[in-house]
MMTF fields as JSON, N, C-alpha, C and O atoms, coordinates in Angstrom:
{
  "mmtfVersion": "1.0.0",
  "mmtfProducer": "UNKNOWN",
  "numBonds": 475,
  "numAtoms": 476,
  "numGroups": 119,
  "numChains": 1,
  "numModels": 1,
  "chainsPerModel": [1],
  "groupsPerChain": [119],
  "chainIdList": ["A"],
  "bondAtomList": [4, 2, 8, 6, 12, 10, 16, 14, 20, 18, 24, 22, 28, 26, 32, 30, 36, 34, 40, 38, 44, 42, 48, 46, 52, 50, 56, 54, 60, 58, 64, 62, 68, 66, 72, 70, 76, 74, 80, 78, 84, 82, 88, 86, 92, 90, 96, 94, 100, 98, 104, 102, 108, 106, 112, 110, 116, 114, 120, 118, 124, 122, 128, 126, 132, 130, 136, 134, 140, 138, 144, 142, 148, 146, 152, 150, 156, 154, 160, 158, 164, 162, 168, 166, 172, 170, 176, 174, 180, 178, 184, 182, 188, 186, 192, 190, 196, 194, 200, 198, 204, 202, 208, 206, 212, 210, 216, 214, 220, 218, 224, 222, 228, 226, 232, 230, 236, 234, 240, 238, 244, 242, 248, 246, 252, 250, 256, 254, 260, 258, 264, 262, 268, 266, 272, 270, 276, 274, 280, 278, 284, 282, 288, 286, 292, 290, 296, 294, 300, 298, 304, 302, 308, 306, 312, 310, 316, 314, 320, 318, 324, 322, 328, 326, 332, 330, 336, 334, 340, 338, 344, 342, 348, 346, 352, 350, 356, 354, 360, 358, 364, 362, 368, 366, 372, 370, 376, 374, 380, 378, 384, 382, 388, 386, 392, 390, 396, 394, 400, 398, 404, 402, 408, 406, 412, 410, 416, 414, 420, 418, 424, 422, 428, 426, 432, 430, 436, 434, 440, 438, 444, 442, 448, 446, 452, 450, 456, 454, 460, 458, 464, 462, 468, 466, 472, 470],
  "bondOrderList": [1, 1, 1, 1, 1, 1, 1, 1, 1, 1, 1, 1, 1, 1, 1, 1, 1, 1, 1, 1, 1, 1, 1, 1, 1, 1, 1, 1, 1, 1, 1, 1, 1, 1, 1, 1, 1, 1, 1, 1, 1, 1, 1, 1, 1, 1, 1, 1, 1, 1, 1, 1, 1, 1, 1, 1, 1, 1, 1, 1, 1, 1, 1, 1, 1, 1, 1, 1, 1, 1, 1, 1, 1, 1, 1, 1, 1, 1, 1, 1, 1, 1, 1, 1, 1, 1, 1, 1, 1, 1, 1, 1, 1, 1, 1, 1, 1, 1, 1, 1, 1, 1, 1, 1, 1, 1, 1, 1, 1, 1, 1, 1, 1, 1, 1, 1, 1, 1],
  "groupList": [{"groupName": "GLN", "atomNameList": ["N", "CA", "C", "O"], "elementList": ["N", "C", "C", "O"], "formalChargeList": [0, 0, 0, 0], "bondAtomList": [1, 0, 2, 1, 3, 2], "bondOrderList": [1, 1, 2], "singleLetterCode": "Q", "chemCompType": "L-PEPTIDE LINKING"}, {"groupName": "VAL", "atomNameList": ["N", "CA", "C", "O"], "elementList": ["N", "C", "C", "O"], "formalChargeList": [0, 0, 0, 0], "bondAtomList": [1, 0, 2, 1, 3, 2], "bondOrderList": [1, 1, 2], "singleLetterCode": "V", "chemCompType": "L-PEPTIDE LINKING"}, {"groupName": "GLU", "atomNameList": ["N", "CA", "C", "O"], "elementList": ["N", "C", "C", "O"], "formalChargeList": [0, 0, 0, 0], "bondAtomList": [1, 0, 2, 1, 3, 2], "bondOrderList": [1, 1, 2], "singleLetterCode": "E", "chemCompType": "L-PEPTIDE LINKING"}, {"groupName": "SER", "atomNameList": ["N", "CA", "C", "O"], "elementList": ["N", "C", "C", "O"], "formalChargeList": [0, 0, 0, 0], "bondAtomList": [1, 0, 2, 1, 3, 2], "bondOrderList": [1, 1, 2], "singleLetterCode": "S", "chemCompType": "L-PEPTIDE LINKING"}, {"groupName": "GLY", "atomNameList": ["N", "CA", "C", "O"], "elementList": ["N", "C", "C", "O"], "formalChargeList": [0, 0, 0, 0], "bondAtomList": [1, 0, 2, 1, 3, 2], "bondOrderList": [1, 1, 2], "singleLetterCode": "G", "chemCompType": "PEPTIDE LINKING"}, {"groupName": "LEU", "atomNameList": ["N", "CA", "C", "O"], "elementList": ["N", "C", "C", "O"], "formalChargeList": [0, 0, 0, 0], "bondAtomList": [1, 0, 2, 1, 3, 2], "bondOrderList": [1, 1, 2], "singleLetterCode": "L", "chemCompType": "L-PEPTIDE LINKING"}, {"groupName": "ALA", "atomNameList": ["N", "CA", "C", "O"], "elementList": ["N", "C", "C", "O"], "formalChargeList": [0, 0, 0, 0], "bondAtomList": [1, 0, 2, 1, 3, 2], "bondOrderList": [1, 1, 2], "singleLetterCode": "A", "chemCompType": "L-PEPTIDE LINKING"}, {"groupName": "ARG", "atomNameList": ["N", "CA", "C", "O"], "elementList": ["N", "C", "C", "O"], "formalChargeList": [0, 0, 0, 0], "bondAtomList": [1, 0, 2, 1, 3, 2], "bondOrderList": [1, 1, 2], "singleLetterCode": "R", "chemCompType": "L-PEPTIDE LINKING"}, {"groupName": "CYS", "atomNameList": ["N", "CA", "C", "O"], "elementList": ["N", "C", "C", "O"], "formalChargeList": [0, 0, 0, 0], "bondAtomList": [1, 0, 2, 1, 3, 2], "bondOrderList": [1, 1, 2], "singleLetterCode": "C", "chemCompType": "L-PEPTIDE LINKING"}, {"groupName": "ILE", "atomNameList": ["N", "CA", "C", "O"], "elementList": ["N", "C", "C", "O"], "formalChargeList": [0, 0, 0, 0], "bondAtomList": [1, 0, 2, 1, 3, 2], "bondOrderList": [1, 1, 2], "singleLetterCode": "I", "chemCompType": "L-PEPTIDE LINKING"}, {"groupName": "ASN", "atomNameList": ["N", "CA", "C", "O"], "elementList": ["N", "C", "C", "O"], "formalChargeList": [0, 0, 0, 0], "bondAtomList": [1, 0, 2, 1, 3, 2], "bondOrderList": [1, 1, 2], "singleLetterCode": "N", "chemCompType": "L-PEPTIDE LINKING"}, {"groupName": "THR", "atomNameList": ["N", "CA", "C", "O"], "elementList": ["N", "C", "C", "O"], "formalChargeList": [0, 0, 0, 0], "bondAtomList": [1, 0, 2, 1, 3, 2], "bondOrderList": [1, 1, 2], "singleLetterCode": "T", "chemCompType": "L-PEPTIDE LINKING"}, {"groupName": "MET", "atomNameList": ["N", "CA", "C", "O"], "elementList": ["N", "C", "C", "O"], "formalChargeList": [0, 0, 0, 0], "bondAtomList": [1, 0, 2, 1, 3, 2], "bondOrderList": [1, 1, 2], "singleLetterCode": "M", "chemCompType": "L-PEPTIDE LINKING"}, {"groupName": "TRP", "atomNameList": ["N", "CA", "C", "O"], "elementList": ["N", "C", "C", "O"], "formalChargeList": [0, 0, 0, 0], "bondAtomList": [1, 0, 2, 1, 3, 2], "bondOrderList": [1, 1, 2], "singleLetterCode": "W", "chemCompType": "L-PEPTIDE LINKING"}, {"groupName": "TYR", "atomNameList": ["N", "CA", "C", "O"], "elementList": ["N", "C", "C", "O"], "formalChargeList": [0, 0, 0, 0], "bondAtomList": [1, 0, 2, 1, 3, 2], "bondOrderList": [1, 1, 2], "singleLetterCode": "Y", "chemCompType": "L-PEPTIDE LINKING"}, {"groupName": "PRO", "atomNameList": ["N", "CA", "C", "O"], "elementList": ["N", "C", "C", "O"], "formalChargeList": [0, 0, 0, 0], "bondAtomList": [1, 0, 2, 1, 3, 2], "bondOrderList": [1, 1, 2], "singleLetterCode": "P", "chemCompType": "L-PEPTIDE LINKING"}, {"groupName": "LYS", "atomNameList": ["N", "CA", "C", "O"], "elementList": ["N", "C", "C", "O"], "formalChargeList": [0, 0, 0, 0], "bondAtomList": [1, 0, 2, 1, 3, 2], "bondOrderList": [1, 1, 2], "singleLetterCode": "K", "chemCompType": "L-PEPTIDE LINKING"}, {"groupName": "ASP", "atomNameList": ["N", "CA", "C", "O"], "elementList": ["N", "C", "C", "O"], "formalChargeList": [0, 0, 0, 0], "bondAtomList": [1, 0, 2, 1, 3, 2], "bondOrderList": [1, 1, 2], "singleLetterCode": "D", "chemCompType": "L-PEPTIDE LINKING"}, {"groupName": "PHE", "atomNameList": ["N", "CA", "C", "O"], "elementList": ["N", "C", "C", "O"], "formalChargeList": [0, 0, 0, 0], "bondAtomList": [1, 0, 2, 1, 3, 2], "bondOrderList": [1, 1, 2], "singleLetterCode": "F", "chemCompType": "L-PEPTIDE LINKING"}],
  "groupTypeList": [0, 1, 0, 1, 1, 2, 3, 4, 4, 4, 5, 6, 0, 6, 4, 4, 3, 5, 7, 5, 3, 8, 6, 6, 3, 4, 3, 9, 3, 3, 9, 10, 11, 12, 4, 13, 14, 7, 0, 6, 15, 4, 16, 0, 7, 2, 5, 1, 6, 7, 1, 9, 4, 4, 4, 10, 11, 10, 14, 6, 17, 3, 1, 16, 17, 7, 18, 11, 9, 3, 7, 17, 10, 6, 16, 10, 11, 1, 3, 5, 0, 12, 10, 3, 5, 16, 15, 2, 17, 11, 6, 1, 14, 14, 8, 10, 6, 1, 5, 1, 7, 6, 4, 3, 5, 14, 4, 14, 13, 4, 0, 4, 11, 0, 1, 11, 1, 3, 3],
  "groupIdList": [1, 2, 3, 4, 5, 6, 7, 8, 9, 10, 11, 12, 13, 14, 15, 16, 17, 18, 19, 20, 21, 22, 23, 24, 25, 26, 27, 28, 29, 30, 31, 32, 33, 34, 35, 36, 37, 38, 39, 40, 41, 42, 43, 44, 45, 46, 47, 48, 49, 50, 51, 52, 53, 54, 55, 56, 57, 58, 59, 60, 61, 62, 63, 64, 65, 66, 67, 68, 69, 70, 71, 72, 73, 74, 75, 76, 77, 78, 79, 80, 81, 82, 83, 84, 85, 86, 87, 88, 89, 90, 91, 92, 93, 94, 95, 96, 97, 98, 99, 100, 101, 102, 103, 104, 105, 106, 107, 108, 109, 110, 111, 112, 113, 114, 115, 116, 117, 118, 119],
  "secStructList": [7, 5, 7, 7, 7, 3, 3, 3, 7, 7, 7, 3, 3, 6, 6, 7, 7, 7, 5, 3, 3, 3, 3, 7, 7, 5, 1, 7, 1, 3, 3, 3, 3, 3, 3, 3, 3, 3, 7, 7, 6, 6, 1, 7, 7, 3, 3, 3, 3, 3, 3, 7, 6, 6, 1, 7, 5, 7, 7, 7, 6, 6, 6, 6, 6, 6, 3, 3, 3, 3, 3, 3, 6, 6, 6, 6, 3, 3, 3, 3, 3, 3, 7, 1, 7, 7, 4, 4, 4, 7, 7, 7, 5, 3, 3, 3, 3, 3, 3, 3, 1, 1, 1, 7, 3, 3, 3, 3, 3, 7, 7, 7, 5, 7, 7, 7, 3, 3, 7],
  "xCoordList": [10.58, 10.668, 9.35, 8.44, 9.41, 7.744, 8.035, 9.091, 6.795, 6.34, 5.272, 4.282, 5.657, 4.501, 4.182, 5.151, 3.182, 2.761, 1.805, 0.912, 2.067, 0.538, 0.45, 1.303, -1.35, -1.68, -2.581, -3.183, -2.771, -3.68, -2.737, -1.533, -3.498, -2.685, -2.496, -2.615, -2.274, -2.109, -2.746, -3.351, -3.178, -2.891, -5.078, -6.061, -4.958, -5.979, -6.304, -5.335, -7.481, -7.334, -7.873, -8.926, -7.516, -7.808, -9.234, -9.981, -9.545, -10.997, -11.453, -12.525, -10.508, -10.912, -10.494, -9.793, -10.637, -10.626, -9.697, -9.864, -8.614, -8.229, -7.595, -7.005, -8.03, -7.724, -6.588, -6.256, -5.778, -4.734, -5.002, -5.93, -4.238, -4.28, -2.925, -2.388, -2.487, -1.648, -1.349, -2.421, -0.619, -0.848, 0.24, 0.81, 0.5, 1.787, 1.697, 0.732, 2.452, 2.48, 4.035, 5.049, 3.824, 4.831, 5.04, 4.002, 6.154, 6.311, 6.135, 6.723, 5.211, 4.119, 3.667, 2.721, 3.923, 3.366, 2.443, 1.331, 2.741, 2.074, 2.425, 3.306, 1.866, 1.947, 1.286, 0.077, 2.165, 1.993, 1.296, 0.097, 1.81, 1.01, 1.392, 2.237, 0.372, 0.41, 0.162, -0.826, 0.661, 0.434, 0.895, 1.557, 0.547, 1.106, 2.284, 2.215, 3.28, 3.642, 4.109, 4.016, 4.542, 4.806, 6.014, 6.887, 6.3, 7.492, 7.613, 8.001, 7.358, 7.91, 9.242, 10.041, 9.045, 10.496, 11.246, 10.886, 12.163, 13.06, 12.607, 12.884, 11.783, 11.465, 11.731, 11.781, 11.792, 12.25, 10.487, 9.464, 10.382, 9.397, 8.855, 9.376, 7.435, 6.755, 5.328, 4.466, 5.167, 4.345, 3.14, 2.765, 2.096, 0.896, -0.924, -1.862, -0.244, -1.554, -1.228, -0.026, -1.997, -1.054, -2.175, -2.977, -2.437, -3.246, -2.248, -1.16, -2.692, -1.526, -2.292, -3.485, -1.539, -2.269, -3.315, -3.844, -4.201, -5.572, -6.714, -7.93, -5.779, -7.028, -6.639, -7.258, -5.556, -5.956, -4.883, -4.014, -5.303, -5.016, -4.429, -4.619, -3.518, -2.789, -2.597, -2.223, -3.184, -3.31, -1.856, -1.543, -1.378, -0.615, -1.868, -3.027, -1.222, -2.363, -2.638, -3.164, -2.352, -2.368, -3.521, -3.977, -3.814, -4.441, -5.935, -6.858, -6.251, -6.927, -8.392, -8.551, -9.503, -10.571, -10.597, -11.757, -9.813, -9.732, -9.209, -9.288, -8.709, -8.193, -8.597, -8.822, -8.667, -9.045, -8.338, -8.175, -8.008, -6.787, -8.056, -8.951, -7.716, -8.396, -8.159, -8.177, -7.85, -6.506, -7.985, -9.009, -7.502, -8.336, -6.79, -5.766, -7.294, -5.993, -5.87, -4.721, -7.037, -7.129, -6.445, -5.827, -6.61, -5.853, -4.542, -3.982, -4.061, -2.761, -2.954, -2.235, -3.696, -4.291, -4.535, -4.859, -4.295, -4.296, -4.207, -3.481, -5.757, -6.214, -6.301, -6.744, -5.895, -5.855, -7.117, -7.143, -8.222, -9.03, -8.78, -8.901, -8.334, -7.989, -8.926, -8.818, -9.601, -10.913, -10.204, -9.313, -11.085, -10.563, -9.055, -8.601, -8.114, -7.128, -6.742, -7.485, -5.435, -4.56, -3.339, -2.806, -2.983, -1.542, -0.425, 0.545, -0.676, 0.66, 0.62, 1.376, -0.59, -0.109, 0.084, -0.157, 0.537, 1.477, 3.112, 4.024, 2.983, 4.161, 4.129, 3.169, 5.389, 5.347, 4.741, 5.359, 3.799, 3.501, 4.038, 4.148, 4.306, 5.038, 3.774, 2.959, 4.003, 3.117, 4.539, 5.733, 3.812, 5.114, 4.315, 3.399, 4.889, 4.178, 5.407, 6.386, 5.27, 6.446, 5.666, 4.482, 6.624, 5.759, 6.531, 7.38, 5.747, 6.582, 6.956, 6.281, 8.487, 9.027, 9.844, 10.817, 9.339, 10.431, 10.531, 11.391, 9.791, 9.489, 10.445, 11.171, 10.448, 11.35, 10.722, 9.837, 10.739, 9.713, 11.205, 12.353, 10.039, 10.716, 10.097, 8.948, 10.59, 9.63, 10.557, 11.784, 8.842, 9.065, 8.083, 6.877, 9.126, 8.136, 7.936, 8.714, 6.872, 6.514, 7.46, 8.417, 7.439, 8.119, 7.703, 8.445, 6.523, 6.299, 5.184, 5.387, 4.236, 3.008, 2.793, 2.509, 2.87, 3.03, 1.472, 0.495, 1.473, 0.278, 0.69, 1.641, -0.424, 0.23, -1.567, -2.603, -1.505, -3.167, -2.391, -1.449, -3.326, -3.505, -4.244, -4.929, -4.183, -4.69, -5.815, -6.319],
  "yCoordList": [-16.791, -14.915, -14.719, -15.542, -13.196, -12.973, -11.343, -10.828, -10.918, -9.327, -8.425, -8.463, -8.028, -6.91, -5.907, -5.518, -5.427, -4.624, -3.92, -4.422, -2.341, -1.434, -0.649, -0.356, -0.25, 0.494, 1.321, 0.969, 2.597, 3.538, 4.431, 4.224, 5.576, 6.764, 7.671, 7.103, 8.734, 10.146, 11.101, 10.76, 12.257, 13.395, 13.846, 13.792, 14.126, 14.142, 16.045, 16.803, 16.514, 17.35, 17.715, 17.111, 18.331, 17.846, 17.831, 18.394, 16.959, 16.437, 15.636, 15.07, 15.355, 14.018, 12.92, 12.847, 11.534, 10.072, 9.845, 10.404, 8.896, 8.043, 6.514, 6.382, 5.542, 4.166, 3.94, 4.455, 2.873, 2.307, 0.693, 0.092, 0.141, -1.674, -1.989, -1.405, -3.358, -4.154, -5.511, -6.062, -6.379, -7.463, -8.372, -8.23, -9.202, -9.844, -11.576, -12.313, -11.808, -13.331, -13.798, -13.283, -15.0, -15.564, -16.69, -17.193, -17.04, -18.321, -17.258, -16.275, -17.897, -17.857, -18.728, -19.341, -19.1, -20.08, -19.107, -18.919, -18.459, -18.005, -16.198, -15.838, -15.383, -14.185, -13.514, -13.456, -13.129, -13.118, -11.388, -11.368, -10.099, -9.154, -8.375, -8.556, -7.519, -6.472, -5.347, -5.158, -4.256, -2.651, -1.687, -1.719, -0.764, 0.105, 1.04, 1.012, 1.81, 2.668, 3.856, 3.495, 5.092, 6.191, 6.88, 6.406, 7.836, 8.691, 9.453, 9.263, 10.998, 12.133, 13.05, 13.107, 13.663, 14.048, 14.744, 15.426, 14.231, 14.77, 14.285, 14.948, 12.859, 12.298, 10.412, 9.418, 10.535, 8.837, 7.917, 8.511, 6.626, 5.704, 5.693, 5.676, 5.709, 5.65, 4.891, 5.139, 4.02, 3.244, 3.588, 4.143, 3.438, 4.198, 3.781, 4.378, 1.74, 0.981, -0.269, -0.491, -1.304, -2.87, -3.644, -3.176, -4.547, -5.639, -6.751, -6.846, -7.471, -8.179, -9.903, -10.193, -10.489, -12.141, -12.222, -11.801, -12.536, -12.816, -11.551, -11.615, -10.461, -9.53, -8.032, -7.01, -7.988, -7.471, -5.874, -6.097, -4.557, -3.444, -2.446, -2.2, -1.796, -0.745, -0.002, -0.397, 1.66, 2.726, 3.848, 3.958, 4.333, 5.719, 6.838, 6.984, 7.517, 8.242, 9.742, 10.683, 9.827, 10.83, 10.408, 11.191, 9.243, 8.704, 8.214, 7.887, 8.132, 7.569, 7.957, 9.169, 7.221, 7.484, 8.236, 8.239, 8.807, 8.58, 7.83, 7.838, 7.24, 5.951, 4.344, 3.882, 3.591, 2.477, 1.159, 1.051, 0.368, -0.878, -2.025, -2.297, -2.607, -4.383, -4.965, -4.559, -6.202, -7.107, -8.723, -8.995, -9.278, -10.327, -11.27, -11.17, -12.331, -13.51, -14.08, -14.266, -14.709, -15.52, -15.188, -15.93, -14.002, -13.223, -12.472, -11.756, -12.734, -12.355, -10.26, -9.706, -9.84, -8.504, -7.759, -8.322, -6.187, -5.011, -4.029, -3.714, -3.447, -1.815, -1.342, -1.802, 0.118, 1.733, 2.475, 2.854, 2.792, 3.596, 4.597, 4.472, 6.026, 7.316, 8.381, 9.303, 8.687, 9.833, 10.69, 10.543, 12.175, 13.485, 13.81, 14.139, 13.587, 13.682, 15.169, 16.076, 15.419, 16.362, 16.42, 15.491, 17.646, 17.852, 17.236, 16.881, 17.057, 16.078, 15.163, 14.639, 14.28, 13.156, 12.736, 11.674, 13.856, 13.437, 12.887, 13.0, 12.376, 11.051, 9.706, 9.405, 9.18, 8.131, 6.774, 6.519, 6.187, 5.163, 3.713, 3.414, 2.987, 1.832, 0.757, 0.889, -0.341, -1.722, -2.91, -3.009, -3.477, -3.734, -5.675, -5.796, -6.794, -8.137, -8.824, -9.307, -8.802, -9.996, -11.284, -11.567, -11.994, -13.543, -14.567, -14.27, -15.608, -16.648, -17.917, -18.32, -18.454, -19.063, -19.658, -19.068, -21.412, -22.032, -21.626, -22.115, -20.775, -20.065, -18.954, -18.55, -18.527, -16.613, -15.802, -16.233, -15.058, -13.706, -12.893, -12.504, -13.022, -12.094, -10.898, -11.026, -9.688, -8.675, -8.245, -8.245, -7.583, -7.376, -6.497, -6.581, -4.933, -3.802, -3.631, -3.966, -3.126, -2.652, -1.697, -1.517, -1.109, -0.042, 1.453, 2.422, 1.527, 2.47, 3.353, 2.986, 4.33, 4.851, 6.032, 6.03, 7.364, 8.401, 8.796, 8.182, 10.075, 10.28, 11.865, 12.301, 12.739, 13.809, 14.427, 14.024, 15.375, 16.004, 17.769, 18.053, 18.639, 19.935, 20.215, 19.358, 21.71, 22.447, 23.302, 24.092],
  "zCoordList": [-8.409, -8.229, -7.518, -7.423, -6.916, -6.662, -7.49, -7.858, -7.559, -8.181, -7.512, -6.782, -7.845, -6.731, -7.682, -8.334, -7.92, -8.972, -8.29, -7.609, -8.544, -8.283, -9.492, -10.33, -9.343, -10.337, -9.738, -8.724, -10.358, -9.941, -9.256, -9.106, -8.807, -8.136, -9.08, -10.165, -9.206, -10.117, -9.979, -8.963, -10.248, -9.604, -9.195, -9.933, -8.125, -7.447, -7.087, -7.132, -6.81, -6.004, -4.205, -3.998, -3.243, -2.11, -2.168, -2.969, -1.008, -0.779, -1.615, -1.402, -3.092, -3.414, -3.27, -2.26, -4.081, -3.733, -4.951, -6.035, -4.645, -5.693, -4.835, -3.762, -5.854, -5.164, -5.837, -6.904, -4.956, -5.279, -5.639, -5.1, -6.457, -5.828, -6.601, -7.543, -5.717, -5.779, -6.238, -5.991, -6.726, -6.447, -6.867, -7.948, -6.113, -6.091, -6.695, -6.49, -7.159, -7.931, -7.997, -7.525, -8.783, -9.094, -7.793, -7.363, -7.25, -6.163, -4.87, -4.418, -4.63, -3.353, -2.463, -2.957, -1.279, -0.846, -0.037, -0.529, 1.137, 1.979, 1.922, 1.142, 2.576, 2.613, 4.163, 4.387, 4.956, 6.058, 5.78, 6.061, 5.327, 5.511, 3.966, 3.09, 4.172, 2.993, 3.035, 3.744, 2.527, 2.795, 2.163, 1.125, 2.79, 1.644, 2.248, 3.477, 1.813, 2.643, 1.345, 0.172, 1.645, 0.794, 0.75, 1.476, 0.121, 0.369, -0.143, -1.296, 0.353, -0.358, 0.02, 0.955, -1.109, -1.468, 0.113, 1.072, -0.262, 1.087, 2.724, 3.723, 2.726, 3.582, 3.936, 3.211, 4.715, 4.72, 4.34, 4.68, 3.705, 3.877, 5.083, 6.199, 4.637, 6.008, 6.027, 5.184, 6.979, 6.775, 6.73, 7.763, 5.642, 5.248, 6.201, 6.729, 5.746, 5.999, 6.131, 5.981, 6.399, 6.495, 6.664, 7.471, 6.218, 7.169, 7.382, 6.814, 8.157, 9.04, 8.845, 8.94, 8.658, 8.811, 9.024, 7.995, 9.812, 9.954, 9.377, 9.196, 9.197, 9.108, 10.038, 9.741, 11.194, 11.633, 10.605, 9.762, 11.02, 10.297, 11.117, 12.308, 10.098, 11.35, 9.849, 8.745, 10.562, 9.736, 10.287, 11.473, 9.529, 10.153, 10.952, 10.561, 12.137, 12.389, 11.513, 12.107, 10.489, 9.765, 8.6, 7.767, 8.717, 7.209, 8.17, 7.425, 9.637, 9.634, 9.498, 9.35, 9.511, 8.994, 7.577, 7.164, 6.786, 5.386, 4.389, 3.16, 5.132, 4.196, 4.347, 5.466, 3.252, 3.721, 3.15, 1.935, 3.845, 3.512, 3.392, 4.192, 1.963, 1.924, 1.027, -0.135, 1.479, 0.971, 0.53, 1.157, -0.515, -0.985, -1.008, -1.683, 0.245, -0.09, -0.891, -1.289, -1.612, -2.644, -3.778, -4.542, -3.82, -5.164, -4.887, -5.717, -3.502, -3.248, -3.832, -4.663, -3.329, -3.797, -2.428, -1.382, -2.625, -1.513, -2.474, -3.417, -1.586, -2.049, -1.4, -0.348, -1.555, -0.72, -1.063, -2.234, -0.301, -0.896, -0.341, 0.877, -0.81, -0.817, -0.228, -1.036, 0.523, 0.639, 1.371, 2.207, 0.637, 1.465, 1.787, 2.883, 0.142, 0.318, 0.559, 0.184, 1.263, 1.321, 0.491, -0.117, 0.561, -0.321, 0.148, -0.522, 1.921, 2.126, 2.306, 3.123, 1.406, 1.167, -0.604, -1.179, -1.06, -1.713, -1.647, -0.827, -2.686, -1.968, -3.353, -4.062, -3.362, -3.952, -2.859, -1.826, -3.156, -2.754, -2.904, -4.093, -2.274, -2.397, -1.847, -0.934, -2.82, -1.917, -1.308, -1.59, -0.58, 0.234, 0.677, 1.49, -0.006, 0.86, 1.637, 1.069, 2.56, 3.729, 3.117, 3.301, 2.343, 2.18, 3.926, 4.767, 3.732, 4.745, 3.639, 2.691, 4.208, 3.062, 4.013, 4.484, 4.507, 5.547, 6.729, 7.461, 7.116, 8.472, 8.261, 9.169, 7.232, 7.534, 7.115, 6.375, 7.198, 6.264, 5.385, 5.6, 4.165, 2.941, 2.573, 2.15, 2.627, 1.827, 0.89, 0.793, -0.304, -1.033, -1.541, -1.311, -2.834, -2.324, -4.482, -5.375, -4.52, -6.147, -6.622, -5.868, -7.568, -8.178, -7.593, -7.753, -6.945, -5.933, -7.456, -8.613, -7.176, -7.967, -7.421, -6.224, -8.155, -7.632, -7.371, -7.801, -6.489, -5.696, -5.544, -4.895, -6.432, -6.547, -5.996, -6.524, -4.935, -4.841, -4.372, -3.631, -5.216, -5.641, -4.618, -4.058, -4.176, -3.512, -3.93, -3.132]
}
């Protein structure tokens, strides 16, 4: 079994910063992708940022130049540094890990952590 656990989040003022961390543990042979998604009330879950394979990163346009994702492959962890926060960043943030097992990809989600940005 695989567990994905987030930490961090909370309340911040507009213009402030928060840091999210995520750790994957359990029966892990190889992780292909680790990243962060978010879901605001009444909206679909969307990609925030992810690190793929050897280190390529993808960011949502709305967070480019404000958020930075980093990954530690040895520890199976990923972090998201969020700066210059805006009220529209308010959402539940989910960590996602895509594992490689017997040639197939398996996705695992964390339970989510709330980020609230006040204006």
